[in-house]
C-alpha positions in Angstrom: -98.0 -82.9 19.3 -97.9 -79.4 17.3 -96.5 -78.3 13.9 -92.7 -78.0 15.1 -90.3 -78.8 12.0 -87.4 -81.2 12.2 -83.8 -79.8 13.0 -81.8 -78.7 10.0 -79.2 -81.4 9.1 -75.9 -81.1 8.6 -73.7 -83.3 6.4 -70.4 -83.1 8.6 -69.9 -84.8 11.5 -68.0 -84.5 14.7 -64.5 -85.8 15.1 -64.9 -87.2 18.2 -66.3 -90.1 17.4 -63.9 -90.7 14.7 -65.8 -90.7 11.7 -64.9 -89.4 8.7 -66.0 -85.6 7.7 -68.6 -86.2 4.6 -67.3 -85.5 1.0 -67.1 -81.6 -0.1 -67.6 -80.3 4.0 -64.0 -79.8 4.4 -63.7 -76.8 2.8 -67.2 -75.5 3.2 -66.1 -75.8 7.3 -62.1 -75.8 6.8 -61.9 -78.5 9.5 -58.7 -78.7 11.3 -57.3 -76.8 8.2 -54.0 -75.1 8.9 -54.0 -74.8 12.8 -51.3 -77.1 14.1 -49.3 -76.1 10.6 -47.3 -73.3 12.2 -44.1 -72.3 10.0 -41.0 -73.6 11.5 -39.5 -70.2 10.9 -41.7 -68.5 13.6 -39.9 -68.0 16.8 -41.0 -69.0 20.2 -42.9 -66.2 22.3 -40.5 -66.2 25.1 -37.7 -66.1 22.8 -39.4 -62.9 21.3 -39.6 -61.4 25.2 -36.2 -62.4 26.5 -33.8 -61.9 23.8 -34.6 -58.1 22.7 -34.9 -57.1 26.1 -31.5 -58.6 27.1 -29.4 -57.5 23.9 -30.8 -54.3 24.5 -30.0 -53.7 27.9 -26.8 -55.0 27.4 -25.9 -53.0 24.4 -27.3 -49.9 26.4 -24.9 -50.4 29.2 -22.3 -50.9 27.4 -22.7 -47.9 25.1 -23.7 -45.6 27.7 -20.5 -45.9 29.7 -18.2 -46.1 26.5 -19.3 -42.7 25.2 -20.8 -40.7 28.2 -17.6 -38.9 29.2 -16.4 -38.4 25.7 -19.6 -36.8 24.4 -21.1 -35.2 27.4 -18.8 -32.1 27.5 -18.5 -31.9 23.3 -22.1 -32.2 23.3 -22.7 -29.1 25.5 -20.7 -27.0 23.8 -22.3 -28.2 20.8 -25.7 -27.5 21.4 -24.7 -23.9 23.1 -23.1 -22.7 19.7 -25.5 -24.2 17.8 -28.1 -22.6 20.0 -26.4 -18.7 19.5 -25.8 -19.1 15.8 -29.5 -20.2 15.6 -30.9 -17.2 17.2 -28.5 -14.8 15.5 -29.7 -16.3 12.2 -33.0 -16.0 13.3 -33.1 -12.9 14.3 -31.3 -11.5 11.3 -33.3 -13.3 8.5 -36.5 -12.7 10.7 -36.1 -8.9 10.7 -34.9 -8.8 6.8 -37.8 -11.5 5.7 -40.8 -9.5 8.1 -39.4 -6.2 6.8 -39.5 -7.2 3.4 -42.8 -8.6 3.6 -44.8 -5.5 4.8 -43.0 -3.4 2.7 -44.4 -5.0 0.0 -47.5 -5.7 1.4 -47.4 -1.9 1.9 -46.5 -0.8 -1.7 -49.5 -3.3 -3.1 -51.8 -2.1 -0.9 -50.8 1.5 -1.6 -51.2 0.6 -5.2 -54.4 -1.2 -4.9 -55.8 2.1 -3.5 -54.3 4.4 -6.4 -55.7 2.1 -8.6 -59.7 2.1 -7.1 -59.1 5.8 -6.4 -58.2 6.7 -10.2 -60.8 4.4 -11.4 -63.4 6.0 -9.0 -62.1 9.6 -9.8 -61.8 9.1 -13.4 -65.6 8.1 -14.0 -67.4 11.9 -14.3 -64.6 13.0 -16.7 -65.2 9.8 -19.0 -69.1 10.5 -18.6 -68.5 14.0 -19.8 -66.4 13.3 -22.6 -69.0 10.7 -23.8 -72.3 12.9 -23.3 -70.0 15.9 -25.2 -69.8 13.6 -27.9 -72.8 12.2 -28.4 -75.3 15.2 -27.3 -73.6 18.3 -28.3 -76.1 20.7 -29.2 -76.4 22.8 -32.6 -76.6 26.5 -31.4 -80.4 26.2 -31.6 -82.8 25.3 -29.3 -83.8 21.2 -29.9 -86.7 20.3 -27.8 -85.8 16.5 -29.3 -82.6 17.0 -27.8 -83.6 17.8 -24.4 -85.7 14.3 -24.7 -82.6 12.7 -25.7 -80.4 14.1 -22.6 -83.3 13.0 -20.5 -83.0 9.4 -21.6 -79.4 9.3 -21.5 -78.2 10.5 -18.4 -81.3 7.9 -16.8 -79.1 5.2 -18.9 -75.6 6.5 -17.5 -76.9 7.0 -13.9 -79.1 3.9 -13.5 -76.6 1.3 -15.6 -73.7 2.5 -17.2 -72.1 4.7 -14.8 -73.8 3.3 -11.2 -70.6 5.0 -9.2 -71.6 8.4 -10.2 -73.7 10.4 -8.1 -74.7 13.0 -10.0 -74.6 13.6 -13.9 -76.8 16.9 -15.6 -76.8 19.6 -18.1 -77.4 23.2 -18.4 -77.5 25.6 -21.5 -77.7 29.0 -22.8 -81.4 29.1 -22.6 -81.8 28.2 -18.5 -82.5 24.5 -19.5 -81.3 22.4 -16.8 -81.9 18.5 -16.8 -80.1 16.2 -13.9 -80.5 12.8 -11.9 -78.7 11.8 -9.2 -78.3 8.8 -6.9 -79.7 9.6 -3.5 -77.6 9.3 -0.9 -78.2 6.3 1.8 -78.6 9.0 4.9 -80.9 11.2 2.8 -83.0 8.0 2.1 -83.2 7.1 5.4 -84.1 10.5 6.8 -86.8 11.2 4.2 -88.1 7.5 4.0 -87.8 7.9 0.4 -89.8 6.1 -2.0 -86.9 5.6 -4.6 -83.5 5.5 -5.2 -83.2 8.2 -7.6 -84.1 11.9 -8.2 -84.1 14.2 -10.9 -84.2 18.3 -11.0 -85.9 20.2 -14.2 -85.5 23.8 -15.2 -87.6 24.9 -17.9 -86.0 27.0 -20.6 -86.5 30.6 -21.2 -89.3 32.2 -22.8 -90.3 31.9 -25.5 -89.0 28.3 -25.9 -90.8 25.2 -24.6 -90.4 21.5 -24.3 -92.4 19.0 -26.1 -92.6 15.3 -26.6 -90.5 15.0 -23.8 -91.0 11.3 -22.1 -89.3 11.7 -18.9 -89.8 15.4 -17.7 -92.2 15.9 -15.3 -95.7 17.1 -16.3 -96.4 20.4 -17.1 -98.6 21.3 -14.0 -95.5 20.6 -11.7 -93.2 23.0 -13.9 -92.9 26.6 -13.1 -91.1 28.7 -15.8 -87.3 30.1 -13.8 -87.8 27.8 -11.4 -86.0 24.4 -10.9 -88.2 21.2 -10.0 -87.2 18.9 -7.5 -88.9 14.9 -7.6 -88.5 11.4 -7.3 -88.3 9.4 -10.4 -89.3 5.7 -10.7 -86.6 3.2 -10.0 -87.2 1.1 -12.9 -88.6 3.6 -15.8 -86.8 7.0 -14.8 -90.0 8.5 -14.9 -91.7 11.3 -12.7 -93.5 10.0 -9.4 -95.9 12.2 -7.8 -95.3 11.5 -4.5 -97.8 13.4 -1.6 -95.5 15.2 0.7 -92.7 15.4 -1.6 -89.6 16.7 -0.1 -88.2 18.5 -2.9 -89.3 21.8 -3.9 -89.0 24.4 -6.6 -86.3 27.1 -6.2 -85.0 29.8 -8.0 -82.7 28.5 -10.3 -80.1 29.6 -13.2 -77.8 27.0 -14.3 -75.9 29.7 -16.1 -74.5 31.3 -13.1 -73.4 28.4 -11.2 -70.0 27.7 -10.3 -69.4 24.5 -12.5 -71.3 26.3 -15.7 -69.1 29.4 -15.4 -65.9 27.5 -14.6 -66.4 25.3 -17.5 -67.1 27.9 -19.7 -63.8 29.3 -18.8 -61.6 26.5 -19.5 -60.7 24.1 -22.3 -61.6 20.6 -21.5 -62.4 19.1 -18.1 -62.6 22.0 -15.3 -62.7 20.2 -11.9 -64.5 21.8 -8.8 -63.0 22.0 -5.3 -64.2 19.5 -2.8 -67.5 20.7 -1.7 -70.5 19.2 0.8 -73.4 18.2 -1.6 -76.8 19.6 -1.4 -78.0 16.7 0.9 -75.7 17.6 3.9 -74.3 13.8 4.2 -71.1 13.5 2.0 -68.9 15.7 0.0 -68.4 15.4 -3.5 -66.3 17.1 -6.5 -67.7 17.8 -9.9 -66.4 17.5 -13.6 -67.7 19.7 -16.4 -67.0 20.4 -19.8 -68.4 22.9 -22.6 -70.1 22.6 -26.0 -69.2 25.7 -28.1 -70.2 26.5 -31.2 -68.7 28.9 -33.1 -66.8 30.0 -29.9 -70.0 30.6 -28.1 -70.5 28.1 -25.2 -74.1 26.5 -26.0 -74.2 24.2 -23.1 -72.6 22.5 -20.2 -72.5 18.7 -19.0 -71.3 18.0 -15.7 -70.8 14.8 -13.2 -70.6 14.7 -9.5 -68.8 11.5 -7.7 -68.6 11.5 -3.5 -65.8 12.0 -1.9 -66.5 10.3 1.0 -66.6 7.2 -0.5 -63.0 7.3 -0.7 -62.9 6.6 3.0 -64.6 3.4 2.5 -62.1 2.2 0.3 -59.2 3.2 2.3 -60.8 0.8 5.6 -61.1 -1.7 3.2 -57.4 -2.0 1.9 -56.0 -1.2 5.2 -56.8 -4.3 6.8 -54.0 -5.2 9.3 -54.3 -4.4 12.7 -53.1 -1.1 13.6 -52.7 -0.1 10.1 -53.7 3.2 8.8 -54.9 4.5 5.4 -55.4 8.1 4.5 -55.4 10.4 1.5 -54.5 14.5 1.7 -53.8 16.9 -0.9 -51.2 19.5 -1.0 -52.6 22.0 1.1 -52.5 19.3 3.9 -56.4 19.1 4.2 -57.8 15.6 4.6 -59.5 14.0 1.7 -60.3 10.4 3.1 -59.2 8.7 6.0 -59.8 4.7 7.0 -59.8 5.5 11.0 -61.6 9.4 11.2 -64.1 11.6 9.8 -62.0 14.0 7.9 -65.0 17.2 7.9 -66.4 18.8 10.5 -69.8 18.3 11.3 -72.4 21.1 12.2 -73.4 20.7 15.8 -76.7 22.3 15.3 -77.9 20.7 12.3 -75.8 17.2 12.0 -74.7 18.2 8.6 -71.3 18.3 7.0 -69.9 21.6 6.9 -67.6 22.5 4.1 -64.3 22.7 6.5 -62.1 19.7 5.9 -59.9 19.2 8.5 -55.9 20.0 8.2 -53.7 17.3 9.2 -52.5 19.1 11.9 -56.1 18.8 13.7 -56.3 15.0 13.0 -56.0 12.9 16.5 -54.4 10.0 14.4 -50.7 10.1 15.7 -50.0 7.9 12.5 -51.2 10.7 10.1 -49.0 13.5 12.1 -45.7 11.4 12.3 -45.8 10.2 8.4 -47.1 13.8 7.1 -44.3 15.4 9.3 -41.9 13.0 7.8 -43.0 13.9 4.4 -42.7 17.4 4.9 -39.1 17.2 6.4 -38.0 15.2 3.4 -39.7 17.1 0.7 -40.3 20.7 2.1 -43.9 20.9 1.4 -46.8 18.7 0.8 -47.1 20.2 -3.0 -43.6 19.1 -3.6 -44.1 15.3 -2.8 -43.8 13.1 -5.9 -43.4 9.5 -6.8 -44.3 6.4 -4.8 -41.9 5.4 -1.8 -41.5 3.1 1.1 -39.7 4.6 4.1 -39.7 4.7 8.1 -41.3 7.8 10.0 -38.6 10.2 11.6 -39.5 9.0 15.3 -39.0 5.2 13.7 -42.4 4.2 14.9 -44.1 3.8 11.8 -43.5 2.1 8.5 -45.1 4.0 5.6 -45.7 3.8 1.9 -46.9 7.1 0.2 -47.7 7.5 -3.5 -48.8 10.4 -5.6 -48.7 8.2 -9.2 -53.3 8.7 -9.4 -54.1 8.5 -12.8 -56.8 11.6 -12.9 -57.0 14.7 -14.9 -56.9 16.8 -11.5 -54.1 15.2 -9.9 -51.2 17.9 -11.5 -53.8 20.8 -9.9 -54.6 18.9 -6.2 -51.8 16.8 -5.7 -53.5 14.1 -3.5 -50.9 12.0 -1.9 -52.0 8.3 -0.6 -50.5 6.9 2.4 -50.5 3.8 4.1 -49.0 3.3 7.5 -48.5 0.4 9.9 -46.5 0.8 13.5 -43.3 -1.1 13.7 -44.0 -2.7 16.8 -47.1 -4.4 15.4 -44.9 -6.7 13.3 -41.7 -6.5 15.0 -42.0 -6.7 18.8 -43.6 -10.1 19.2 -40.7 -11.4 16.9 -37.9 -9.6 19.5 -40.1 -10.8 22.3 -39.8 -14.1 21.1 -36.2 -14.6 20.3 -35.2 -13.1 23.9 -37.4 -15.6 25.7 -36.1 -18.2 23.3 -32.3 -17.2 24.4 -33.1 -17.1 27.8 -35.0 -20.7 28.0 -31.9 -21.9 25.9 -29.5 -20.8 28.6 -31.5 -22.0 31.4 -32.0 -25.5 29.9 -28.6 -26.2 29.3 -27.4 -25.0 32.9 -30.4 -27.5 34.1 -29.5 -30.3 32.2 -25.8 -29.9 33.1 -26.5 -30.1 36.9 -28.9 -33.2 36.3 -26.9 -35.3 33.8 -23.9 -35.3 36.0 -25.8 -36.3 38.9 -27.6 -39.2 36.9 -24.4 -40.3 35.3 -23.3 -42.8 37.9 -27.1 -43.7 38.7 -27.5 -45.0 35.1 -24.5 -47.0 35.1 -25.5 -48.7 38.1 -29.2 -48.8 37.3 -28.7 -50.5 33.8 -26.4 -53.3 35.2 -29.2 -54.2 37.8 -32.1 -53.9 35.3 -29.9 -55.9 32.6 -30.0 -58.9 35.5 -33.7 -58.4 36.6 -35.0 -58.2 33.4 -33.6 -60.9 31.8 -35.2 -63.2 34.7 -38.2 -61.4 34.9 -38.3 -62.1 30.7 -37.8 -65.7 31.1 -40.6 -66.3 33.5 -43.1 -63.9 31.9 -42.1 -66.1 28.3 -42.9 -69.5 30.0 -45.9 -68.1 31.9 -47.6 -66.7 29.2 -46.9 -69.3 26.4 -48.2 -72.2 28.2 -51.6 -70.7 28.8 -52.1 -69.3 25.5 -51.3 -72.6 24.1 -54.0 -74.1 26.2 -56.5 -71.4 25.3 -55.6 -71.9 21.4 -56.9 -75.5 21.8 -59.8 -74.7 23.8 -60.8 -72.0 21.5 -60.4 -74.5 18.3 -62.7 -76.8 20.0 -65.3 -74.2 20.5 -65.1 -73.3 16.9 -66.1 -76.4 15.5 -68.5 -77.1 18.2 -66.6 -79.8 20.0 -67.3 -79.1 23.5 -66.4 -82.5 24.7 -63.2 -84.1 23.9 -61.4 -87.2 25.5 -58.6 -84.7 27.2 -61.2 -82.4 28.5 -59.2 -79.6 28.7 -62.7 -77.4 29.0 -62.9 -79.0 32.6 -59.2 -78.1 33.4 -59.7 -74.7 32.6 -63.1 -74.2 34.4 -61.4 -76.2 37.4 -58.3 -74.0 37.0 -58.6 -70.1 38.9 -59.6 -67.7 35.5 -56.5 -65.2 35.7 -54.2 -62.9 33.6 -54.4 -63.5 29.7 -56.8 -66.7 29.9 -59.6 -64.9 31.6 -59.5 -61.9 29.5 -59.6 -63.8 26.6 -62.7 -65.9 27.7 -64.4 -62.9 29.0 -63.9 -61.3 25.6 -65.1 -64.1 23.4 -68.2 -64.6 25.6 -69.2 -61.1 25.6 -68.2 -60.5 21.6 -70.0 -63.6 20.1 -73.0 -64.0 21.8 -74.7 -64.0 18.6 -75.6 -60.2 18.2 -77.0 -57.7 20.6 -79.7 -58.9 23.0 -83.3 -59.1 22.3 -84.1 -57.1 25.7 -82.9 -53.9 23.4 -84.8 -55.1 20.3 -81.4 -54.6 18.3 -80.5 -57.1 15.4 -77.5 -59.5 14.9 -77.1 -59.2 11.4 -75.3 -55.8 11.3 -72.6 -56.6 13.9 -72.0 -60.1 12.8 -71.0 -58.3 9.3 -68.8 -55.6 10.9 -67.0 -58.6 13.1 -66.6 -60.8 9.5 -65.2 -57.1 8.2 -62.8 -56.7 11.3 -61.6 -60.2 11.3 -60.6 -59.7 7.4 -58.5 -56.5 8.3 -56.9 -58.5 11.3 -55.8 -61.5 9.3 -54.6 -59.0 6.2 -52.0 -57.0 8.8 -50.9 -60.5 10.6 -50.0 -61.7 7.5 -47.7 -59.0 6.7 -46.0 -59.4 10.3 -46.5 -63.2 9.6 -42.3 -64.0 10.5 -42.0 -62.0 13.4 -45.5 -63.3 15.1 -44.6 -66.3 17.8 -46.5 -69.6 16.7 -48.3 -69.4 19.9 -50.0 -66.2 18.9 -50.9 -67.5 15.3 -52.0 -70.8 16.8 -54.3 -68.8 18.9 -55.5 -66.5 16.2 -56.3 -69.4 13.8 -58.2 -70.9 16.3 -60.1 -67.6 17.1 -61.1 -67.3 13.5 -62.6 -70.8 13.5 -64.5 -70.0 16.7 -66.0 -66.8 15.3 -67.0 -68.5 12.3 -68.4 -71.9 14.0 -70.7 -69.8 16.4 -71.8 -67.7 13.5 -72.8 -70.4 11.3 -74.3 -72.2 14.4 -76.0 -69.2 15.1 -78.1 -69.3 11.5 -79.8 -72.5 12.6 -81.7 -71.1 15.4 -82.9 -68.0 17.2 -80.1 -65.6 18.4 -81.8 -65.6 21.7 -81.9 -69.2 22.0 -77.9 -69.2 20.7 -77.3 -66.2 23.4 -78.3 -68.3 26.3 -76.5 -71.2 25.0 -73.8 -69.8 25.1 -73.8 -67.4 28.3 -75.1 -70.9 29.9 -71.8 -72.3 30.1 -73.2 -75.3 30.3 -73.7 -78.3 27.7 -77.5 -78.6 26.3 -79.1 -81.2 27.5 -83.3 -82.6 26.8 -85.7 -81.6 29.0 -89.1 -79.4 29.0 -91.0 -77.1 31.3 -94.3 -75.8 30.9 -94.5 -72.1 30.3 -97.1 -69.5 29.2 -96.7 -68.1 25.8 -98.6 -66.7 22.5 -98.2 -69.1 19.8 -97.8 -67.5 16.0 -98.4 -69.3 12.8 -98.7 -67.8 9.4 -99.1 -69.0 5.8 -99.1 -67.5 2.3 -102.5 -68.4 0.4 -102.3 -70.3 -2.7 -98.5 -70.9 -1.9 -98.9 -74.2 -4.4 -99.9 -72.5 -7.1 -97.6 -69.3 -6.7 -94.5 -71.9 -6.7 -95.8 -73.7 -9.8 -96.5 -70.7 -12.0 -93.4 -68.7 -11.4 -89.6 -69.2 -12.4 -87.6 -70.9 -9.9 -85.3 -68.0 -9.3 -88.4 -65.3 -9.4 -90.2 -67.8 -6.7 -86.9 -68.2 -4.6 -86.4 -64.4 -4.7 -89.9 -63.5 -3.9 -90.1 -66.3 -0.9 -86.6 -65.2 0.3 -87.8 -61.4 0.7 -91.2 -62.3 2.4 -89.5 -64.5 5.2 -86.5 -62.1 5.7 -89.1 -59.2 6.2 -91.4 -61.1 8.5 -89.0 -63.0 10.3 -87.0 -59.7 11.1 -90.4 -57.9 12.3 -91.3 -60.6 14.5 -87.7 -60.5 16.2 -87.6 -57.3 16.5 -91.0 -57.4 18.4 -89.1 -59.6 21.0 -90.5 -62.9 19.3 -88.9 -66.3 18.4 -88.7 -67.3 15.2 -88.9 -71.4 15.7 -89.6 -73.2 12.4 -89.6 -72.1 8.4 -91.9 -74.6 7.1 -91.8 -73.6 3.4 -93.8 -70.5 3.5 -95.2 -71.0 6.8 -93.5 -69.3 9.7 -94.1 -70.4 13.3 -93.0 -68.0 16.4 -93.9 -67.6 19.9 -93.5 -65.2 22.7 -92.3 -65.3 26.5 -89.8 -68.4 26.2 -87.1 -68.8 26.6 -87.0 -64.9 27.8 -89.4 -63.7 30.1 -91.3 -60.7 28.5 -93.9 -60.5 31.5 -97.5 -59.7 31.0 -97.1 -57.8 27.8 -96.1 -61.0 25.7 -99.5 -61.2 24.2 -99.9 -57.5 23.2 -96.3 -57.7 21.5 -97.6 -60.8 19.4 -100.2 -59.1 18.2 -98.7 -55.9 17.4 -95.9 -57.7 15.1 -98.8 -59.5 13.5 -100.3 -56.3 12.3 -97.0 -54.7 11.6 -96.4 -57.9 9.1 -99.5 -57.3 7.4 -98.7 -53.5 7.0 -95.1 -54.1 5.8 -97.0 -56.9 3.4 -98.9 -53.7 1.8 -95.6 -52.0 0.9 -94.3 -55.4 -0.8 -97.1 -55.8 -2.5 -96.9 -52.8 -4.3 -93.2 -53.6 -4.8 -93.8 -56.7 -6.2 -96.8 -55.8 -8.4 -94.1 -53.6 -10.2 -91.9 -56.5 -10.6 -94.8 -58.7 -12.1 -95.0 -60.9 -9.3 -98.4 -62.3 -7.9 -100.2 -60.7 -4.9 -99.2 -62.5 -2.0 -102.1 -62.6 1.0 -100.9 -64.0 4.2 -103.1 -66.0 6.9 -102.3 -65.8 10.5 -103.2 -67.4 13.7 -102.2 -66.4 17.1 -103.1 -68.5 20.4 -102.2 -67.7 24.2 -101.8 -70.6 26.3 -99.6 -72.7 28.5 -97.1 -75.2 26.6 -94.1 -77.3 27.4 -91.1 -75.7 25.9 -87.4 -76.8 25.9 -85.1 -79.0 24.3 -86.9 -81.8 22.2 -84.6 -85.0 20.5 -82.1 -87.1 21.3 -78.9 -86.9 22.9 -77.1 -86.3 19.8 -79.2 -84.4 18.3 -81.8 -81.6 19.4 -83.7 -78.3 19.1 -85.7 -76.2 20.8 -89.0 -76.2 20.4 -93.0 -76.2 22.1 -95.3 -78.9 22.4 -99.0 -78.4 23.5 -102.6 -77.9 22.6 -102.0 -74.0 21.8 -99.5 -75.1 18.9 -102.3 -77.3 17.3 -104.8 -74.5 17.9 -102.4 -71.5 16.4 -102.2 -73.5 13.1 -105.8 -74.6 13.2 -107.0 -70.6 13.3 -104.2 -69.8 10.6 -106.2 -72.4 8.1 -109.6 -70.8 9.6 -108.7 -67.6 8.4 -109.3 -68.8 4.8 -112.8 -70.0 5.7 -113.8 -66.6 7.4 -111.7 -64.6 4.7 -109.8 -62.6 7.1 -106.1 -62.1 7.8 -105.6 -62.6 11.5 -107.6 -64.8 14.0 -107.0 -64.8 17.6 -108.7 -67.2 20.1 -110.3 -66.2 23.4 -107.3 -66.6 25.7 -105.5 -64.1 23.9 -108.5 -61.7 24.0 -108.3 -61.9 27.4 -104.8 -61.3 27.8 -103.4 -58.2 29.5 -104.0 -55.0 27.5 -105.3 -56.6 24.6 -108.9 -55.2 24.7 -107.8 -51.7 25.7 -105.1 -51.5 22.7 -106.7 -53.5 19.8 -110.0 -53.4 17.8 -111.0 -57.2 17.7 -114.3 -58.6 16.0 -115.9 -61.2 17.4 -116.0 -63.8 14.4 -117.5 -67.0 15.8 -118.5 -69.8 18.7 -116.7 -73.0 17.7 -115.3 -76.1 18.8 -111.9 -77.3 17.6 -111.0 -80.8 16.4 -109.6 -82.3 19.7 -111.2 -80.2 22.2 -114.3 -80.3 24.4 -115.0 -76.7 25.1 -116.1 -74.3 22.5 -113.5 -71.1 21.9 -114.6 -68.0 20.9 -112.7 -66.5 17.8 -111.9 -63.0 17.2 -110.5 -60.8 14.2 -107.4 -58.7 14.9 -108.6 -55.6 13.4 -106.3 -52.7 14.2 -104.2 -50.8 16.7 -107.2 -48.6 18.5 -106.9 -44.9 17.4 -105.7 -46.0 13.8 -107.9 -46.6 11.1 -107.0 -49.9 9.4 -108.2 -49.4 5.9 -109.7 -46.0 4.8 -110.5 -47.6 1.7 -113.2 -49.6 3.4 -114.0 -47.4 6.4 -115.0 -43.5 6.2 -114.5 -42.7 10.0 -114.0 -44.3 13.3 -117.7 -44.7 13.6 -118.0 -46.8 10.8 -115.0 -48.7 12.0 -117.0 -49.5 15.5 -120.3 -50.4 13.7 -118.3 -53.2 11.8 -116.7 -54.5 15.1 -119.7 -53.9 17.4 -122.3 -54.8 14.9 -121.7 -58.1 14.3 -120.6 -59.2 18.1 -124.5 -57.5 18.7 -125.9 -60.3 16.1 -124.2 -62.4 17.9 -125.3 -61.6 21.4 -129.0 -62.1 20.2 -128.6 -64.9 18.6 -127.3 -66.7 21.7 -130.1 -65.1 23.6 -132.4 -66.7 21.1 -134.0 -63.3 19.9 -134.0 -64.7 16.4 -135.9 -62.2 14.7 -134.1 -59.1 16.4 -131.1 -61.0 15.0 -132.2 -61.2 11.7 -133.2 -57.5 11.4 -129.8 -57.0 13.0 -128.0 -59.0 10.5 -129.8 -57.7 7.6 -129.2 -54.0 8.3 -125.5 -55.2 9.1 -125.0 -57.1 5.6 -126.5 -54.0 3.9 -123.3 -52.2 5.2 -120.8 -54.8 4.6 -122.2 -56.8 1.9 -119.1 -58.8 1.1 -118.0 -59.5 4.8 -117.9 -63.5 5.0 -118.3 -64.0 8.7 -121.7 -61.9 9.2 
């Protein structure tokens, strides 16, 4: 009894009964194709094993004895000569290459430093020249000119000349305008609200400024004093900050050194290096006067920070031990990549105006290189040009250059020096050469001793092994060839599913001890092709099957390239192995992988027989399947049905169930046989059913986009005792179930249409382990199923507890509980014959759920 489909038919027939294979199936199953068609060109395995070994040993022993004495001494002498020559050339070449490379690197670094310093130090002069050309006064006080100077200076300090730290202007009327980049140390010390500051002093009376956009308000200005204030980072306008650290000071630009120096020079006048007013950095000023009729009308000036040059030198001197520094003609340090070049006031922590003389520097590279330059040129003021040389003490390789492209270079003669200790790049090479020479000498001495001792031993050993090797390989060749051939035939039999032959070689293998290659191949085959991973861990077999097919194709490609060198027995075994794999995989597609796995692992032939088992049976069916099949095109219909069956069966197998039947659109599955799942098998079945309904929600949306009809599925689940085992005849059988529980599950699936619900389970399933604790179940009815005497309570499987199954149908958890418990209360009152109360309760329930069919 029960809805169990007939086993799948195959057109192919076994060859053991002598019948002919059905037409068209030879190519499908590749039956007996090519297995015994091993080419005559392939040698026997024992020949491949014995002949190369014998030939190799004979040639080795003969050749070794003939050339040993003649070549030994000659080889040792040649080796020694070659080693000496190689080490000498290596030493000389390496020194030349390294020295040349380091010199070029030093020169490139020095050139890069010179270019960077030149570009940086030329910016103030360039800025001053630009301002002189574009902002020259006319000889009369002009308030509009001051406004233009303010706007021009702000653009230059914030956009055009961002590497300039201070740009300013003073005129003969006492006016002073300046913008500056505030040093990082100053910003940190005063928690400054802006990165820029400005200074402004009004002209002498009676002159005044009118219509100035960036000037501070007149209330913040005092005639004859210079105001210090912050400006906005974006607009450059005055910022009225409470607690501003700037103050007003007496200031007359006409009395400042930069103004007077520019007034006495034609062209750019450069100041000496001096500490900035912030006390954190050193700077230099470029200034130029504007004359009208021989009279100085005003002076434009710009500063750069000399301290930044130390940062440049640190960046370019990047090699280990490398030092870069700049010194002027007086011997005072300008910049250094390693050491501070100015003294710091121990009381204020600010830079003093005293730069260190090179003799006071703690850097030995500075002392060694400058001493060498003085010895060569007499004084630093006479150093000119660029060159690379060694220090007088031979410790440093250094490159110096005076090719600084700036207007103050002729007066100050800055010297840029890049130095690196010679040992930094030569000592490792020298040590390596010495070590290599010592190891070479020692190796030759050890080799000479060992080779003389081994000479006689090698000759005797070759002779002995030649004899033993031939004997051993002959024995191994016959011992391996015969089992391989026997295994090849048995693997071919398994691939065709011909487990019985007239000559029962399988039995012979079982009776004989499994040793060596035979046992290993049997174990490998059984573990690899047990129809994928076990259901116990919930894995699928599809990915492993595809991977195995890919491996076999790769193996076939490689072996075809080496076909002529492959023994016939190995080729036969390989092809039989391929047949076995394909046969087992094809066979596995006709039944559940769990059953296939058990059949293979049992190592026995299947036989008819059934036994009683407690199972959970599952039936599902698509509502309106016939109408759907008639309304759709065959291709679209088959695509929908295939996707549906694939998705649902995957969920069932992932839930450790067994897919037993596909009956058109219907699916029959069960849990707990042949694998014992314990008391949780019913819970697993219910979870799988809910998972299928959830997956159908997603599939319906996907199918809707494709213009396919809506698919609704009815499911019936029963827990009960059935007969499970192999059904059929002695020649054709299948694994299935027989019992009332199978019929009941099928009928419950059909009742879903009557009650208009998705999943119905019986009372036995409800009483199963952990079911009431894990799921929301709604009592539907008490019915007497055809063929049964006792009535059965039917329940709707609603959802997993703590989950809201249909948010659009239930507002909250209380609403869901009333949906379940409310109908149960109506049933209780009805069975207690409280008809009036039952009618009232049913009326209230129907008012809440008016479209509910079971109520």
